[in-house]
NUVEX-190491 format. One record per residue (C-alpha): residue number from 1; x, z, y; chain. Coordinates in nm, 2 decimals. Layout:
<dogus>
> num | xx | zz | yy | cadena
> NUM | X | Z | Y | A
...
</dogus>
This chain:
<dogus>
> num | xx | zz | yy | cadena
> 1 | 3.71 | -0.72 | -4.67 | A
> 2 | 3.58 | -1.03 | -4.49 | A
> 3 | 3.18 | -0.89 | -4.50 | A
> 4 | 3.34 | -0.56 | -4.37 | A
> 5 | 3.52 | -0.72 | -4.08 | A
> 6 | 3.24 | -0.95 | -3.97 | A
> 7 | 3.04 | -0.62 | -3.96 | A
> 8 | 3.28 | -0.44 | -3.76 | A
> 9 | 3.28 | -0.74 | -3.53 | A
> 10 | 2.92 | -0.72 | -3.49 | A
> 11 | 2.90 | -0.37 | -3.41 | A
> 12 | 3.19 | -0.41 | -3.18 | A
> 13 | 2.99 | -0.69 | -2.99 | A
> 14 | 2.65 | -0.50 | -3.02 | A
> 15 | 2.84 | -0.20 | -2.84 | A
> 16 | 3.00 | -0.40 | -2.59 | A
> 17 | 2.72 | -0.60 | -2.50 | A
> 18 | 2.46 | -0.27 | -2.45 | A
> 19 | 2.74 | -0.09 | -2.23 | A
> 20 | 2.76 | -0.42 | -2.00 | A
> 21 | 2.37 | -0.44 | -2.00 | A
> 22 | 2.36 | -0.04 | -1.93 | A
> 23 | 2.62 | -0.12 | -1.65 | A
> 24 | 2.46 | -0.41 | -1.47 | A
> 25 | 2.10 | -0.23 | -1.48 | A
> 26 | 2.25 | 0.07 | -1.34 | A
> 27 | 2.38 | -0.13 | -1.07 | A
> 28 | 2.06 | -0.32 | -1.00 | A
> 29 | 1.88 | 0.06 | -1.01 | A
> 30 | 2.13 | 0.15 | -0.76 | A
> 31 | 2.07 | -0.20 | -0.51 | A
> 32 | 1.70 | -0.11 | -0.52 | A
> 33 | 1.73 | 0.26 | -0.46 | A
> 34 | 1.93 | 0.20 | -0.15 | A
> 35 | 1.73 | -0.10 | 0.00 | A
> 36 | 1.39 | 0.15 | -0.08 | A
> 37 | 1.57 | 0.42 | 0.08 | A
> 38 | 1.68 | 0.20 | 0.41 | A
> 39 | 1.36 | 0.03 | 0.42 | A
> 40 | 1.19 | 0.38 | 0.43 | A
> 41 | 1.42 | 0.47 | 0.66 | A
> 42 | 1.28 | 0.15 | 0.86 | A
> 43 | 0.91 | 0.25 | 0.80 | A
> 44 | 0.91 | 0.58 | 0.90 | A
> 45 | 1.14 | 0.47 | 1.24 | A
> 46 | 0.82 | 0.22 | 1.33 | A
> 47 | 0.57 | 0.43 | 1.24 | A
> 48 | 0.76 | 0.68 | 1.49 | A
> 49 | 0.77 | 0.44 | 1.72 | A
> 50 | 0.39 | 0.35 | 1.69 | A
> 51 | 0.30 | 0.68 | 1.68 | A
> 52 | 0.46 | 0.70 | 2.06 | A
> 53 | 0.32 | 0.43 | 2.21 | A
> 54 | -0.03 | 0.56 | 2.10 | A
> 55 | 0.04 | 0.86 | 2.24 | A
> 56 | 0.13 | 0.66 | 2.61 | A
> 57 | -0.30 | 0.52 | 2.55 | A
> 58 | -0.51 | 0.75 | 2.39 | A
> 59 | -0.57 | 1.11 | 2.41 | A
> 60 | -0.68 | 1.23 | 2.07 | A
> 61 | -0.98 | 1.47 | 2.11 | A
> 62 | -1.31 | 1.57 | 1.86 | A
> 63 | -1.18 | 1.27 | 1.64 | A
> 64 | -1.25 | 1.01 | 1.96 | A
> 65 | -0.97 | 0.84 | 2.12 | A
> 66 | -0.99 | 0.84 | 2.52 | A
> 67 | -0.81 | 0.60 | 2.71 | A
> 68 | -0.54 | 0.74 | 2.97 | A
> 69 | -0.52 | 0.41 | 3.15 | A
> 70 | -0.66 | 0.10 | 3.18 | A
> 71 | -0.44 | -0.15 | 3.04 | A
> 72 | -0.33 | -0.44 | 3.26 | A
> 73 | 0.02 | -0.60 | 3.31 | A
> 74 | 0.23 | -0.52 | 3.62 | A
> 75 | 0.19 | -0.70 | 3.94 | A
> 76 | -0.11 | -0.85 | 3.79 | A
> 77 | -0.40 | -0.78 | 4.06 | A
> 78 | -0.68 | -0.59 | 3.88 | A
> 79 | -0.85 | -0.42 | 4.12 | A
> 80 | -1.23 | -0.53 | 4.01 | A
> 81 | -1.14 | -0.45 | 3.63 | A
> 82 | -1.01 | -0.14 | 3.76 | A
> 83 | -1.31 | -0.01 | 3.95 | A
> 84 | -1.51 | -0.14 | 3.69 | A
> 85 | -1.35 | 0.04 | 3.41 | A
> 86 | -1.43 | 0.35 | 3.63 | A
> 87 | -1.83 | 0.24 | 3.74 | A
> 88 | -1.91 | 0.12 | 3.40 | A
> 89 | -1.78 | 0.36 | 3.12 | A
> 90 | -1.81 | 0.25 | 2.76 | A
> 91 | -1.77 | 0.40 | 2.45 | A
> 92 | -1.70 | 0.18 | 2.17 | A
> 93 | -1.75 | 0.28 | 1.80 | A
> 94 | -1.59 | 0.06 | 1.57 | A
> 95 | -1.75 | 0.08 | 1.20 | A
> 96 | -1.49 | 0.10 | 0.94 | A
> 97 | -1.40 | 0.23 | 0.58 | A
> 98 | -1.13 | 0.41 | 0.44 | A
> 99 | -1.01 | 0.12 | 0.28 | A
> 100 | -1.01 | -0.10 | 0.61 | A
> 101 | -0.82 | 0.11 | 0.83 | A
> 102 | -0.47 | -0.05 | 0.73 | A
> 103 | -0.59 | -0.39 | 0.70 | A
> 104 | -0.84 | -0.39 | 0.99 | A
> 105 | -0.92 | -0.12 | 1.19 | A
> 106 | -0.56 | -0.05 | 1.29 | A
> 107 | -0.50 | -0.39 | 1.44 | A
> 108 | -0.87 | -0.32 | 1.65 | A
> 109 | -0.68 | 0.02 | 1.76 | A
> 110 | -0.41 | -0.19 | 1.89 | A
> 111 | -0.57 | -0.48 | 2.07 | A
> 112 | -0.90 | -0.46 | 2.22 | A
> 113 | -1.06 | -0.13 | 2.17 | A
> 114 | -0.79 | 0.02 | 2.43 | A
> 115 | -0.96 | -0.15 | 2.68 | A
> 116 | -1.25 | 0.09 | 2.61 | A
> 117 | -1.32 | 0.44 | 2.84 | A
> 118 | -1.40 | 0.65 | 2.47 | A
> 119 | -1.30 | 0.46 | 2.11 | A
> 120 | -1.44 | 0.61 | 1.80 | A
> 121 | -1.38 | 0.46 | 1.42 | A
> 122 | -1.67 | 0.57 | 1.21 | A
> 123 | -1.59 | 0.59 | 0.83 | A
> 124 | -1.75 | 0.72 | 0.56 | A
> 125 | -1.47 | 1.01 | 0.54 | A
> 126 | -1.29 | 1.23 | 0.82 | A
> 127 | -0.93 | 1.10 | 0.88 | A
> 128 | -0.76 | 1.32 | 1.13 | A
> 129 | -0.45 | 1.13 | 1.13 | A
> 130 | -0.59 | 0.77 | 1.23 | A
> 131 | -0.87 | 0.96 | 1.35 | A
> 132 | -1.19 | 0.88 | 1.19 | A
> 133 | -1.54 | 1.05 | 1.18 | A
> 134 | -1.69 | 1.13 | 0.83 | A
> 135 | -2.02 | 1.01 | 0.82 | A
> 136 | -2.14 | 1.16 | 0.52 | A
> 137 | -2.21 | 0.81 | 0.36 | A
> 138 | -2.10 | 0.58 | 0.04 | A
> 139 | -1.96 | 0.27 | 0.15 | A
> 140 | -2.12 | -0.08 | 0.13 | A
> 141 | -2.38 | -0.35 | 0.25 | A
> 142 | -2.66 | -0.10 | 0.16 | A
> 143 | -2.49 | 0.19 | 0.37 | A
> 144 | -2.47 | -0.01 | 0.68 | A
> 145 | -2.79 | 0.11 | 0.85 | A
> 146 | -2.76 | 0.46 | 0.77 | A
> 147 | -2.40 | 0.45 | 0.89 | A
> 148 | -2.54 | 0.32 | 1.20 | A
> 149 | -2.78 | 0.58 | 1.24 | A
> 150 | -2.59 | 0.87 | 1.20 | A
> 151 | -2.28 | 0.67 | 1.42 | A
> 152 | -2.52 | 0.66 | 1.72 | A
> 153 | -2.66 | 1.02 | 1.70 | A
> 154 | -2.26 | 1.16 | 1.67 | A
> 155 | -2.19 | 0.94 | 1.98 | A
> 156 | -2.50 | 1.08 | 2.15 | A
> 157 | -2.43 | 1.45 | 2.05 | A
> 158 | -2.07 | 1.46 | 2.12 | A
> 159 | -2.02 | 1.24 | 2.38 | A
> 160 | -2.33 | 1.13 | 2.61 | A
> 161 | -2.19 | 1.30 | 2.90 | A
> 162 | -1.84 | 1.03 | 2.88 | A
> 163 | -2.01 | 0.72 | 2.88 | A
> 164 | -2.32 | 0.53 | 3.00 | A
> 165 | -2.28 | 0.25 | 2.76 | A
> 166 | -2.28 | 0.27 | 2.43 | A
> 167 | -2.10 | -0.02 | 2.16 | A
> 168 | -2.11 | -0.08 | 1.81 | A
> 169 | -1.85 | -0.35 | 1.68 | A
> 170 | -1.75 | -0.39 | 1.31 | A
> 171 | -1.38 | -0.37 | 1.28 | A
> 172 | -1.38 | -0.80 | 1.20 | A
> 173 | -1.54 | -0.83 | 1.55 | A
> 174 | -1.28 | -0.90 | 1.87 | A
> 175 | -1.43 | -0.73 | 2.20 | A
> 176 | -1.33 | -0.87 | 2.56 | A
> 177 | -1.45 | -0.56 | 2.70 | A
> 178 | -1.38 | -0.66 | 3.09 | A
> 179 | -1.61 | -0.92 | 3.00 | A
> 180 | -1.88 | -0.70 | 2.88 | A
> 181 | -1.82 | -0.47 | 3.19 | A
> 182 | -1.95 | -0.79 | 3.40 | A
> 183 | -2.25 | -0.81 | 3.19 | A
> 184 | -2.36 | -0.42 | 3.21 | A
> 185 | -2.21 | -0.43 | 3.64 | A
> 186 | -2.57 | -0.52 | 3.80 | A
> 187 | -2.77 | -0.26 | 3.52 | A
> 188 | -2.78 | 0.09 | 3.54 | A
> 189 | -2.76 | 0.32 | 3.20 | A
> 190 | -3.09 | 0.48 | 3.30 | A
> 191 | -3.26 | 0.17 | 3.21 | A
> 192 | -3.39 | 0.12 | 2.88 | A
> 193 | -3.21 | -0.21 | 2.73 | A
> 194 | -2.99 | -0.33 | 2.52 | A
> 195 | -2.75 | -0.63 | 2.48 | A
> 196 | -2.60 | -0.83 | 2.21 | A
> 197 | -2.66 | -1.19 | 2.07 | A
> 198 | -2.99 | -1.23 | 2.04 | A
> 199 | -3.21 | -1.38 | 1.72 | A
> 200 | -3.57 | -1.39 | 1.67 | A
> 201 | -3.73 | -1.36 | 1.35 | A
> 202 | -3.91 | -1.05 | 1.23 | A
> 203 | -3.93 | -0.88 | 1.57 | A
> 204 | -4.17 | -0.96 | 1.88 | A
> 205 | -3.89 | -0.93 | 2.12 | A
> 206 | -3.59 | -1.04 | 1.90 | A
> 207 | -3.32 | -0.81 | 1.78 | A
> 208 | -2.91 | -0.85 | 1.84 | A
> 209 | -2.64 | -0.97 | 1.58 | A
> 210 | -2.49 | -0.66 | 1.41 | A
> 211 | -2.17 | -0.89 | 1.36 | A
> 212 | -2.14 | -0.96 | 1.72 | A
> 213 | -2.19 | -0.62 | 1.82 | A
> 214 | -2.43 | -0.53 | 2.04 | A
> 215 | -2.43 | -0.25 | 2.34 | A
> 216 | -2.69 | 0.03 | 2.43 | A
> 217 | -2.79 | 0.18 | 2.78 | A
> 218 | -2.73 | 0.59 | 2.79 | A
> 219 | -3.13 | 0.57 | 2.77 | A
> 220 | -3.16 | 0.30 | 2.50 | A
> 221 | -2.97 | 0.59 | 2.30 | A
> 222 | -3.13 | 0.87 | 2.39 | A
> 223 | -3.46 | 0.72 | 2.30 | A
> 224 | -3.28 | 0.58 | 1.96 | A
> 225 | -3.18 | 0.91 | 1.88 | A
> 226 | -3.54 | 1.06 | 1.96 | A
> 227 | -3.72 | 0.81 | 1.77 | A
> 228 | -3.53 | 0.97 | 1.43 | A
> 229 | -3.65 | 1.33 | 1.53 | A
> 230 | -4.01 | 1.22 | 1.61 | A
> 231 | -4.04 | 0.96 | 1.31 | A
> 232 | -4.14 | 0.70 | 1.52 | A
> 233 | -3.79 | 0.55 | 1.37 | A
> 234 | -3.75 | 0.59 | 0.99 | A
> 235 | -3.48 | 0.40 | 0.75 | A
> 236 | -3.72 | 0.07 | 0.67 | A
> 237 | -3.42 | -0.13 | 0.52 | A
> 238 | -3.05 | -0.16 | 0.48 | A
> 239 | -3.02 | -0.49 | 0.72 | A
> 240 | -2.88 | -0.27 | 0.98 | A
> 241 | -2.90 | -0.50 | 1.29 | A
> 242 | -3.31 | -0.59 | 1.20 | A
> 243 | -3.36 | -0.22 | 1.17 | A
> 244 | -3.21 | -0.17 | 1.46 | A
> 245 | -3.44 | -0.40 | 1.64 | A
> 246 | -3.72 | -0.28 | 1.49 | A
> 247 | -3.62 | 0.06 | 1.63 | A
> 248 | -3.57 | -0.05 | 1.97 | A
> 249 | -3.89 | -0.21 | 2.02 | A
> 250 | -4.06 | 0.08 | 1.87 | A
> 251 | -3.91 | 0.32 | 2.11 | A
> 252 | -3.97 | 0.07 | 2.44 | A
> 253 | -3.62 | -0.09 | 2.43 | A
> 254 | -3.57 | -0.38 | 2.61 | A
> 255 | -3.39 | -0.68 | 2.44 | A
> 256 | -3.17 | -0.77 | 2.72 | A
> 257 | -3.06 | -1.16 | 2.82 | A
> 258 | -2.66 | -1.15 | 2.80 | A
> 259 | -2.61 | -1.50 | 2.92 | A
> 260 | -2.43 | -1.57 | 3.18 | A
> 261 | -2.56 | -1.75 | 3.50 | A
> 262 | -2.51 | -2.11 | 3.33 | A
> 263 | -2.73 | -1.97 | 3.04 | A
> 264 | -2.45 | -1.96 | 2.81 | A
> 265 | -2.42 | -1.71 | 2.52 | A
> 266 | -2.15 | -1.43 | 2.60 | A
> 267 | -2.18 | -1.24 | 2.21 | A
> 268 | -2.06 | -1.52 | 1.96 | A
> 269 | -2.14 | -1.43 | 1.58 | A
> 270 | -1.86 | -1.68 | 1.43 | A
> 271 | -1.46 | -1.71 | 1.53 | A
> 272 | -1.40 | -1.94 | 1.81 | A
> 273 | -1.30 | -2.22 | 1.60 | A
> 274 | -1.66 | -2.19 | 1.43 | A
> 275 | -1.84 | -2.22 | 1.77 | A
> 276 | -1.61 | -2.48 | 1.95 | A
> 277 | -1.52 | -2.76 | 1.65 | A
> 278 | -1.79 | -2.73 | 1.38 | A
> 279 | -2.14 | -2.89 | 1.36 | A
> 280 | -2.38 | -2.66 | 1.19 | A
> 281 | -2.60 | -2.83 | 0.97 | A
> 282 | -3.04 | -2.83 | 1.07 | A
> 283 | -3.05 | -2.64 | 0.73 | A
> 284 | -2.81 | -2.35 | 0.84 | A
> 285 | -3.01 | -2.04 | 0.93 | A
> 286 | -2.83 | -2.02 | 1.25 | A
> 287 | -3.06 | -2.27 | 1.41 | A
> 288 | -3.40 | -2.10 | 1.33 | A
> 289 | -3.24 | -1.75 | 1.43 | A
> 290 | -3.09 | -1.78 | 1.77 | A
> 291 | -3.33 | -1.69 | 2.01 | A
> 292 | -3.20 | -1.95 | 2.30 | A
> 293 | -3.13 | -2.31 | 2.23 | A
> 294 | -2.79 | -2.37 | 2.08 | A
> 295 | -2.47 | -2.55 | 2.22 | A
> 296 | -2.22 | -2.70 | 2.00 | A
> 297 | -1.85 | -2.78 | 2.11 | A
> 298 | -1.69 | -2.63 | 2.47 | A
> 299 | -2.02 | -2.55 | 2.62 | A
> 300 | -2.11 | -2.32 | 2.32 | A
> 301 | -1.97 | -2.03 | 2.49 | A
> 302 | -1.91 | -1.88 | 2.82 | A
> 303 | -1.61 | -1.85 | 3.01 | A
> 304 | -1.68 | -1.50 | 3.01 | A
> 305 | -1.73 | -1.45 | 2.66 | A
> 306 | -1.77 | -1.11 | 2.50 | A
> 307 | -1.72 | -1.11 | 2.13 | A
> 308 | -1.63 | -1.29 | 1.86 | A
> 309 | -1.70 | -1.19 | 1.45 | A
> 310 | -1.50 | -1.26 | 1.11 | A
> 311 | -1.18 | -1.21 | 1.32 | A
> 312 | -0.87 | -1.12 | 1.05 | A
> 313 | -0.55 | -0.91 | 1.15 | A
> 314 | -0.35 | -1.19 | 1.31 | A
> 315 | -0.65 | -1.32 | 1.53 | A
> 316 | -0.73 | -1.03 | 1.67 | A
> 317 | -0.34 | -1.03 | 1.83 | A
> 318 | -0.37 | -1.38 | 1.92 | A
> 319 | -0.75 | -1.35 | 2.11 | A
> 320 | -0.56 | -1.07 | 2.31 | A
> 321 | -0.33 | -1.29 | 2.38 | A
> 322 | -0.55 | -1.59 | 2.53 | A
> 323 | -0.79 | -1.34 | 2.68 | A
> 324 | -0.45 | -1.16 | 2.85 | A
> 325 | -0.18 | -1.35 | 2.90 | A
> 326 | -0.24 | -1.71 | 2.83 | A
> 327 | -0.34 | -1.91 | 3.18 | A
> 328 | -0.25 | -2.27 | 3.31 | A
> 329 | -0.07 | -2.31 | 3.64 | A
> 330 | -0.23 | -2.46 | 3.96 | A
> 331 | -0.59 | -2.43 | 3.86 | A
> 332 | -0.86 | -2.18 | 4.01 | A
> 333 | -1.13 | -2.11 | 3.74 | A
> 334 | -1.40 | -2.33 | 3.74 | A
> 335 | -1.67 | -2.06 | 3.64 | A
> 336 | -1.70 | -1.84 | 3.97 | A
> 337 | -1.94 | -1.59 | 3.85 | A
> 338 | -2.12 | -1.35 | 4.12 | A
> 339 | -1.91 | -1.05 | 4.17 | A
> 340 | -2.14 | -0.74 | 4.10 | A
> 341 | -2.30 | -0.56 | 4.34 | A
> 342 | -2.17 | -0.28 | 4.52 | A
> 343 | -1.81 | -0.41 | 4.46 | A
> 344 | -1.60 | -0.27 | 4.79 | A
> 345 | -1.20 | -0.34 | 4.73 | A
> 346 | -1.10 | -0.50 | 5.04 | A
> 347 | -0.92 | -0.83 | 5.07 | A
> 348 | -1.07 | -0.97 | 4.71 | A
> 349 | -1.23 | -1.26 | 4.90 | A
> 350 | -0.90 | -1.43 | 4.75 | A
> 351 | -1.02 | -1.45 | 4.41 | A
> 352 | -1.38 | -1.38 | 4.45 | A
> 353 | -1.46 | -1.54 | 4.76 | A
> 354 | -1.75 | -1.72 | 4.55 | A
> 355 | -1.90 | -1.37 | 4.52 | A
> 356 | -2.00 | -1.32 | 4.92 | A
> 357 | -2.05 | -1.59 | 5.18 | A
> 358 | -1.96 | -1.89 | 4.96 | A
> 359 | -2.15 | -1.76 | 4.61 | A
> 360 | -2.48 | -1.89 | 4.65 | A
> 361 | -2.33 | -2.24 | 4.70 | A
> 362 | -2.09 | -2.22 | 4.42 | A
> 363 | -2.33 | -2.11 | 4.16 | A
> 364 | -2.62 | -2.38 | 4.31 | A
> 365 | -2.32 | -2.64 | 4.23 | A
> 366 | -2.23 | -2.50 | 3.92 | A
> 367 | -2.61 | -2.53 | 3.80 | A
> 368 | -2.61 | -2.91 | 3.96 | A
> 369 | -2.26 | -2.97 | 3.73 | A
> 370 | -2.44 | -2.78 | 3.41 | A
> 371 | -2.75 | -3.08 | 3.50 | A
> 372 | -2.47 | -3.33 | 3.52 | A
> 373 | -2.26 | -3.24 | 3.28 | A
> 374 | -2.23 | -3.33 | 2.90 | A
> 375 | -2.51 | -3.46 | 2.74 | A
> 376 | -2.59 | -3.20 | 2.43 | A
> 377 | -2.70 | -3.50 | 2.24 | A
> 378 | -2.36 | -3.60 | 2.21 | A
> 379 | -2.21 | -3.38 | 2.01 | A
> 380 | -2.41 | -3.49 | 1.73 | A
> 381 | -2.22 | -3.82 | 1.75 | A
> 382 | -1.90 | -3.61 | 1.69 | A
> 383 | -1.77 | -3.63 | 1.36 | A
> 384 | -1.88 | -3.29 | 1.15 | A
> 385 | -1.65 | -3.07 | 1.09 | A
> 386 | -1.56 | -2.85 | 0.77 | A
> 387 | -1.75 | -2.50 | 0.81 | A
> 388 | -1.49 | -2.20 | 0.76 | A
> 389 | -1.62 | -1.98 | 0.52 | A
> 390 | -1.77 | -1.72 | 0.74 | A
> 391 | -2.04 | -2.01 | 0.85 | A
> 392 | -2.17 | -1.96 | 0.48 | A
> 393 | -2.25 | -1.60 | 0.54 | A
> 394 | -2.57 | -1.61 | 0.66 | A
> 395 | -2.75 | -1.25 | 0.77 | A
> 396 | -2.90 | -1.06 | 0.45 | A
> 397 | -3.24 | -1.12 | 0.28 | A
> 398 | -3.54 | -0.91 | 0.48 | A
> 399 | -3.66 | -0.68 | 0.19 | A
> 400 | -4.05 | -0.78 | 0.09 | A
> 401 | -4.31 | -0.55 | 0.33 | A
> 402 | -4.03 | -0.47 | 0.59 | A
> 403 | -4.05 | -0.76 | 0.80 | A
> 404 | -4.22 | -0.66 | 1.13 | A
</dogus>
């Protein structure tokens, strides 16, 4: 009898434990299900808000985004930027892929690309919702030049009449498009020329770093497309920026000097931290690749820098804030570059008086400061900084037989 009573007690305890566990798990499932439905509701609400914001900024047409308004802050004197926005029309095409749309391209779409006149995201497959243009390629580093070839052909065939300059940028590149307009303002799109961070190996006139981005004039783009039609240019190597430079040289497109009037670089192949605080070892590839002398520290980069590379999602928004929001009170910018030729907005002298009568004096003063400023050798005395991971990424090796 004792054994039978123990068995009944065991079964009763087991049944009660099972029912208790069932009730507990059911409650957990209900809470998670409710939370999930609530979260999905919030996600949908956020997505709807994001779509509403996009509709205010973009007009979607033929897998391209056309900027409805040149974005700037209310109450801000943006007359010069607004005029350049109309006169220097830039199509920005961004190289991306299906796996990067949410991780990277979405943040490009929400930040710097809003300052382009036209934006096209180039991928291996079409995505009408984002939208992206499907180029019919595979993904991977060995596909970069194929994507570049097809992307520029697409831009020429579909948008040649809607822009004067055609910028290629990666989905981890941040571009200050208004500064790019200043670089291009005194040029004409009829010139066979392109600009970027100029490297020097393997081609006579050098070539532009792919990571920092580069911009082609309309004439340069036309010659690039024609070069493939008449077989002057071919897919010589998967090293995209070098292959691009080789083709540009063959079709007579000049590698332009994008430095500012103080000879400081505007296109930067690394993040700002890298250029400002790190000290590159002399064995680092960067020293032998840069076409112009390298300056380390604060003099590395122009006050009107155009681009930075290896920029993650959070840094995109940080750079957008630094470029368009942050100001130090009580200062007039130390660097007063000459205003673009033909700039004719009245009463602009308050902020750009160095561009007219005082322009020559200001420029001479800046050149003098450059000569008497910080001795580049002093940077050697600074304590070496650890190189962020981006610095370890050198340009891909050039295949044998492809060096020209």
